[in-house]
N, C-alpha and C positions, 0 to 999 in steps of 0.2 A: 317247338320250345314250350316247356311247361309254364303255366301261368304263375306269376309271383304272388304269394299271399301277403297279407298285412304283416304277418310275423317275419317273413323273409325280408321285406322292405325295411322293417324296423330294425332287425338285426344288422343289416348293412348300414343303416343310418347310424346306429350306435358305434359301429366300427369306424365309420368315416368322421363322425362329429362328436362322439362321446356322450352327449345328452340331448334331451328333446322335451319340448313343452307341447301342450295340446294344439296351440296355434301353429307351431312348426309342423306338427303331424298332419294337420289339415292342409296347410299350404304346400308342404314338400312331399307328402306321401299320399294325400287323399284319404287319410284315415280319420274319420270323425269320431271313432270310439277308441281312442288311445288307451284309456284305462282298462278296457276289456282286453286289448291285445297284451298289455303289460301283465294283467292278471294271468292270462294263459301262459306267457313266457315264464312267469314266476312259479306258478303252481303245477303246471303240466310238464313244462320243459326244464324246470329247475334252474333257470338263470338267476343270478344274483343282481337285482335291480333295486337301487335306492331311490327314494323320492324326497325332495326338499321343497319347501314352499318358498317361492321367490316373488318379489314385488315387481310388477311390470306396469307400464303406462296403459291407461284405458282410453277409449275414444272421447271421453268427456273431460279430459285434462287432468284427471286424478290418477290414482294407482289402484291396482287390485293384486291379490296374491293368487298364484297358480302353481301347480306342481311341476317341477323339473325333474325328469327321470334320468338317472345315470346308471349305466351298466358297468359292473366291475370287470376289469380286464386283468389278465395275468401280466405282471410287470415284465416278465422275460419274453413270453411269446406274443403278447398283445392280443391273445384270443379272449373272447368273452368267457367269464367264469360261470361255472354251474356249481350248485350246492352239492356237497359230497354226501349229505344225509339222505 
């Protein structure tokens, strides 16, 4: 069986969960460089992935902002969308 790459695991995660933060990527996928994987999917593989800043609790009782990445899906097929350009 071929070894799964960070890209493979992240694409499956997007299909299963819709969006991801860096903490979820570390905990669920073992990916400590989520932004690098997102960059590759956007620029080399042409997936449409949005990022929004969301507020999350931190370990000191306050909050901080992190990026939540969301992949665009085709509303009819449910497949992840790629740019046509």
